[in-house]
N, C-alpha and C positions, 0 to 999 in steps of 0.2 A: 485301806486301799492300800494295793501295794506301791509301793517304791518306783518312782517312773524308770529309772536303770534295767527293771524286771520284765519293761515289755518288748524294749529293743535285743534283750537276750532271747525271750519268747518267741521273736520274730526269727532268730536269725536259729535256733533251733527248727523251726518250721520249713528255713530257704535250706536247712541242711539235709532233712529228711525228702525235702522233694528234689533238689535237684544232685546229691550224693547218694543218700539212702537209698532212695528207691530205684535208678538203675542199678546199682550196686545189688539189690536184693531181685532185682528182674533177672540179672545175669547169674548170680549164684542159682534163682530156681533152674534156670533151663540148663546150664553145668550141669545141675544134680541129676534134673530129669532124665538127660540123654548121660549121664554116667561116664562124663567127660572130667579128666582130670588135668590139672594145667600145670600141675607143680610148680616151676621157678618163675613162670609165666604168668601167675595169678594176679597177681600184685599190678604188675602194667595193664591187665585186662583190662581189670578194675576199672585203674584210671583210665583208660579207654572209653571203657562205658559211661562214667560220665561226663567225660567230653564230649563223646558223640551224640550224648542224650541233649546235654548244651546244644550244641551245632544245632541237632534237627528241631530243639524247641525253638531256637530263634530263627532258622528259618522259615518254621511252621509260622511264626507269630509275624513273621516278614511277607509273607506271602497273603496272611487274613489282612493285614494292614494296608498291603498294596491293593488287595481286592476292593477295601472299603474305602481306602484313597481314590481309586477309580469311580466307585460310584459316585464318592462326596463331588466327582467332578476336581480333585485336587493332586496333589506329587507327593511320595514320599520325601522328608526332610534326606537332604545329602546326607551317606553315612560316610565320616572317616574308617578309611581301610587301614589296618597295621598290616605287621610281617608275622604276628603270632594271633594263634586261635585267642579269639575273645578280645582282641584286639589289645593286649596284655602289653606291649609294648608300650602303647599310645598311651597307657594306664602308668606305669613309671615313669615315661617322659612326664608326665604331665604332674606327678608327683614330685619328681625332679627340678623342673621348672618354679615349684614353688620355694624351694629353697634357695635356688641358684640364678634366676632369671631375671630379667625385669618384667615387673606386674603386667601380666597381662601381654607380654610379647610370645610366649606358646600358642595362646590362643590365635593373634593376630596372624601367625604364620600358619594356623592351618584352613583359616578364613581364606587367605589369598593363594594358598595351594588349591583347595577347591571350586575355587572363584566360587565362593557364594557367604553371605553373611549370617548364613543362619546353619548349623550343623549336628548331626547325631552321632557324639563320638562312639558310644554303642559299647561299652564299658564293660565287661565281663558279661557279655550278651544283652547285657539291661541295657533299654533307652535311655539317655543324657543329652539334651539340647542345650547349644550353647545358643547367642546370639550375640549381634552388636549391631543388630538392623533395629532402627527408630519406631519404623512401622507394626516391626513385630513388637517391639515393649509396648508400642502404645495398645498393642490390643491386649497384651499381658496384664497390662496396671489400667484402663480405662475401657476402650470400646469393647475388648471381650473380659469383663471384668469378671462376669458369670460363671466364665468357661476355668477360671483357674482361682488357685488357694493355696495358702500358707500348707495345706497338707497336711498328712501323717506321718512324713517323712521329715520334714523339716521341724514340725512340734516334739518328735523323737529325738533329734538331735539339739534341740535349744531345753527340751522340758526343764531339765536342771537347774540351769539357771534362770529361764526368764517364764517360767511356768503359766498361770491363767495370764499375762501379763500384756497388754496391747498388742505387743508384736507377734505371740505366739498364738493368737488366737484368728478364729475366721467366724461369719456368718452371725449372729444374735448377740454371741459373749463379746468378739470384735466391737459390733457395735454400742452396743451398753460401754466398753472401754473407754473409746473415743469422746461418746457423747459427756462421759464422767470426767473426763480430762479438758474437754475444748475450753470450757469456761477460764480454765486456769491461762490459758494463754488469748485470750482477749485483749485488743490494743490497750487496755488501761492497765492494764497487768505485765505484758513484753515492755514497753516503757518504762521500767519501774530503773530511771536510769541513776537513783541513787543508790541503789543497791548496785550496779554496777561502778559506781564510782569508788565505792567500798573497796571495794576489793583489785579494782582496778588499781590505786592510789598505794594500796600494800604491795603488789606485785611488782610495779615501777621503781617502789622502794627497794625493794630486794635486788631486783635488777640494778637497781645505781649503787646498791653498796656492793655487789660483786664487783662492776666494775671497775668503781675505787681501788679493788685490790688487783686490779691486772687481772682477770680470772675471765674465761669465759662460761657463760652460761647455755642451762643446759634447757631451752625455750620449750621444749617439748613437755617435759615435765612442770616446766613453773608455768603453761595455758593450762595443761589438766587440772593441774591444784587451785587456779584462778578460777576455772570452769566449774571445778567443783565446788568449791565454797562460797560461789556464787548460787550454785543450784541448790546447794542443801540448806541455806537458809533461805530461798525461793520455793522450793519445795516442804522440807522437815521443819522450817524454823528456826533451823539451830546450826551456825555456823559450826561446821566440824574442823576449821582450823587447820586444813592441809598447810597453808604458806608459810605456820610457825614450826612445823617439823623441817625433820633432817633434808638437805637440798644435796642433790648430786655433786659430786665431786670430782673434776678432770683427772684423769690419771687412776682414780681410785675407785671409780663407780661402775658396776659389771653392767652386762645387757640384761633386761629383763622381756619377759616374752614381746612386748611391745614397746620398749626401749630404756628405759635408766633403771637400777632398782636401788632403793636405800631401804636401811634396814631399822626404821621406824616402824612406829603404828600402821601411819599412812603408809608406808613403803611395802607393808603387810597386806594391805587392803588393797591397794593400785596393783599388786604384783595376781593375786587372785583375780582380781576385779579382770584384768586383760588374761590370764592364764585360761581364764575360762572361755574366751571369747575366737583365745588362737585354738583352742582346741576342739571348737564348735567348727572353724571354719577345714580343721583338718579331718572332722567327720566327713564336712561338703566333702570333699579333697577325692575322702578316700573312695565316696559314693555310695553303691547301694548296700556293698557288703563293709561298710565300717565298722558293724559290731563285731566282727570277726577279728579285731585289732585288740579289742579289749572285753574279750573271752573270756579272762580270766581275773578274778580279784575284783577289787573296788570299782565301782565309775569313776575314774579318774579326776571329773567335776566334783564329787565329794568333797575330799580334801579343802578345795578353795571355796566351796560353798561352805563351808565349817568357817572359814577362817570371814567370809562377807557376812554369813548371818550374825555373826561374835559382833562386827561392827554394826550392824543393822538393829539388831534386838535391842538395847539400851532406848532408841529413840522410838520404835513400837511400843515397847512398854510403857513409857512416859505419856506417850500420848493415848494411849487406850486406858491408864490412868486415870489421866483428865479430863476423858469422856466419862467417865465412871462418876468421878465426881462432878461434874457441869449436869451430868441426868440427873442425879442426887437433888440439884440444888434447882433445877427445874430450867436452867440456862442451857441455850442450844446456839452454835456459830452461825452467821450467815456468812454467805460466799468471801462477801469483800471482806470481813473480819477473819475468816477460817486460812490456813494455807493448805497447801496440797495435802498432806498427812491427816489433819483433822478433818478432812471434808472426806478423804478416803475411809477415815475410821467412823462417821459416819454415817456410811452406808454399808459397812461390816464389820464386826468382831472379828473376823478371821484374820490371824496374824499371817497367815501365808497367804492369801490373797492382796493383802496391803502392801508385804512385803515384794511380791511380785511386778503389783503395778510401781511401785518405788524402783525396781530397779531397770523396769522398763524403758521411765521417763528420763531415771539420771543416768542410763546407758547414751540416750540423744540427747540430754542435756549439756553430758562432760565431754564426752569423745569426738560428737562431730564438728563442735567449735573448736573446742583443741585443737582438731585436726586443719581444720580452716585457717587458724588463725599462724600454727605449724606452717602450712605451704604459704600463706600470705608472708610471712617474715623471712623465710626462704627466698623469697623471689624478689625480695626489697634487698638481699644480700646479692644474686646475681643481675639483679637492674637496678643500679643506682639512679637514673636516669627519669625511670618509674620512682623511685623512695622521692629522688628531690621534687618531681611535678607531686606528687600526693604530698609530700608535706606543704608546697606553696598553697593548697588547697584547702589543707587545714588552718594553716596560720590565717588566710584570708577570710575564712568563717568565723572562726572560732579563737584566734589572736594566739598570744604566747599561753597562755595559762586559763582560756575561757573554758566554762563546764559546755559540753554538747550535751545539744537539748535534739528531740525529735526533729523538728524544722530543721536546724543545721545539717544534720548528716541525712536530711530528706534530702538537700540542695547540693548535696557533696558529690556531682555526679561522677566524676575520675573515681572518687573510691568504692563507688558501687561497679564500676566496670573495673577495678583492682578486682574485686570482691568476688564479680562474675566470672572472669578469667582467671583464676584461681580455683575455682569451683567445676568451672571447665576441663582444666586439666588436672586438677585431682579431689575428684566428687570426694568428697567424706567417707561414702559408702561406694567402691569401687565395683564390687561385683554383688547381685543380688540377684533372688530366686525363688521361683513358684511351682506350681504342682498342678499338673492340667486337673481337670476334675473328672469324675469316673466313668466318664464321657469322652468320645473325640470330640475334636474342634479344628477350624481349619485356620493358619494364619495368615495375612491379605498378602496379595504381593509385593516382594521386597522393594527396598529402594533406589534398586538402578546402580548400585556399588559397583557390583559386577554384574553384565547380562546375563538374565536367566529367562525361564520361560513363563508365563503369563500368569499360568494356572496358581492357586493359592497352596500352601505348603499344609500337611495332614498331621496332625499332631496327636498320637496315641493317647488313649485312656491313661490317668494315674502314672503320667510319663514326669520326670523332673524338666526346668527349665531354669537355665541358668545366663541371666542377661548381664552384660561387661556395657556399664555405664560407662568406664573409663574410655572404652574403646570406640563409642558412638560418639561420645564426646571430642575425639581426637582422630573421628573419621573426615580425609581429606576429601571426598565424595562430599559431604556435607558440609566441612566450616574453609575449604579451598586448599590450596597448597602448603599454605602456611600452619594448619592445622598444630600442629605439633609444638608451636611456637607459643611463646607468651607475651602477649600483645593487647593489653586492657584497651586500648584505641579501637580495637573491633569493636565494640561496644557502643561507640559514640560516633565513629563514620559510616560511611553506606553498608558495609560488611555487616551491619545490624539486623538489614534487611533478610540475612541469612536465616536467622532466629525467628523474628519476627513473623515470617512466613512457614516457618516449622517450629512452634517451639518444645517440641518430641526429640529435637536435638541436643536439648539442656535441660536436664531432669536431676540437677543435684539433690533435692528435696523428694525426689521420687513423682508420681504421678497418678491422677484418677481418682477414686473416691477414698485410696489409704495414703494421698499425699501427707506430708507430714505438716501435723498440724502447731508443730512449734518452730517453723520457719522463720517467722517474723522476730520473734527472742532471739533466734541462733543469730541475726543477721542485725539487729539491734547493738544483741553483747558482743559482736566481733566489732562493728563498728564504731560503737563508745572506745572498746579498748585502745586498736589503732589509731582514733583519733588524739586520743592520750600521748599512746606511745610517738607518734610522728610527732604533735608540740614539744617532746623531751628528746627524743634521736634524732638526728639526718646521716647517719652512716649505720650500714647495718655489716658484717663480714662473718665468711664462716670460719669455722673451728675446727679444721678437717683433723690438727696433732692432738685435740680433745676425745676426739671419738671413739669408743671402745676396737677393740680389734675384730676384726670381721665385721663391721658396720659401714664398710665404705664400700663403694661400686666396683664392683671386680673389675681386671682391665680388660676382661674379655668385652665387656659393653661397647668399648668404643667400636667394634665392629658390627654392632646391630642397628637398627633404623632407629629414627625419628629422635626422642626425646633420649632415649637408652643411650645412645653415643654421648649425650653433652652433661646427662644428670651428675651431680656434684654431691647426692645424700642417695640413699637406700631406698625408695617407696616399697612400703608392704602393707596386704590388708589381714586384717582379721574381720569381726562385722564390722570398724570401722577402718578407715586408713589410719597409715601411722608410719614414723620413719625409724628404720631398725637402727637401734641402739639410741636413739634421741636426734637432737638436732643442738650441735654446739654452736655459739652464736657469741660474739663482742657487739657492742654497741657504742655510741661514740657519738659527741654534738661539737660540730667545728664552727658553730655560728650562732 
């Protein structure tokens, strides 16, 4: 079977023939038959033929789509109009925004300029829909689920990394993967608080040790280690013990793809694990023609996957060998006795399938919870009053050293409000995407953020659609004029009715049939860790002097809008959200 990277190269070759070679060959034939020689004008003429054909093709499909939309009683999605052919200027602004602007601010400016919460960027004459409209997201994720899927374009970008895993498959394959994983996230397993205690205690011990030396802690890295060690035992039955490895040091640690880099074995794995995610997002941002950036040489993901596979292979070999021994002895694991890796091995001996499933679940269990804990700690530093109130609630229910239980965590309403508010402002997956299936569909009437016609919007077949959860969560038209402010009280006072009346305005774990099956695991793990954190510390302070160069918000952000003006760290996103350069902090206890 060909390696996955060959497919996108083949697709690029087909696109080259269709978009570049065919118009050039047509012009050549015309000139040859007419016996016309252009001399020095030959090259510009061929370039012009490609551009004109692309323009004509785009106009033709616009006409076809407009006609189809009218037939269905719909209207085309408003198109962004740039100054250059193919919206090349918009394309470059989009790429530049990813490097220099606040997360989502460029998209927000387009929504405001065109007075629409759903737009067609039409990059390089290809449809690319972006939306912050909660009704449109609801249709994509839930009510119109049958009209959208991950689709071949997303699989193309993710195949080398996530392969046949649950996040990269559709239809019956996806259903089978989900059914296989679901039992491991049932209530009696996600409340495995003994596991949480084991790694929480070790993490907090490290933080205390660093604090005793009057040094700041890179909490994003610490939380990534905590969640990875807990997830590895939960999933693999084997503690990879990253908390015992080399930790980032202030002033000595450089930036990795998503945070801080260390040079030990875990550092190599973490950097590879993060780099593949960043590359995937680069591909998405570069749009339909991203393979052109990777035309020559190996798939850039390959070197990172070699590191990841080197790290996973021993565990895969061990469990398959154990399965063989158990089979020879006539013994079989039950669900209650087996770990996820063993359970997978009972269903297949294909090491690649097992690896893909593990990487998919590992991505969700490590990166999303780590992102949540990082953001909560950041807000505790910005809002001492919130930290004080949260600590008081923790001490009321658990005392200074009581072990949290499922019941006590459930009763801590303010903690859940803090977590919900953090998930609202910084959802662990800030943006996501789907592709319409090979038939047209209609998005329902918009949410009313801007005055728009009542007709539904027409989505062409096989079209990429990106939904920006982070902008939906901060939309003042949905959440009120204080939407950009961190205020946990909104989940406890009358304002909570905004959410209860329209749950689709808050979807940190997605929605519909593909809603995250591990959300309870993540919430329990985060709540447990925060309880123990608040028992041990009561002051939280940012340490900007320890941030690597280039990781603090640019001065220009102070002239922006919303949180952009007040942010004291640089939020960014790959497949999941993260803080650029990591988040360096100090912890203390005054009472």
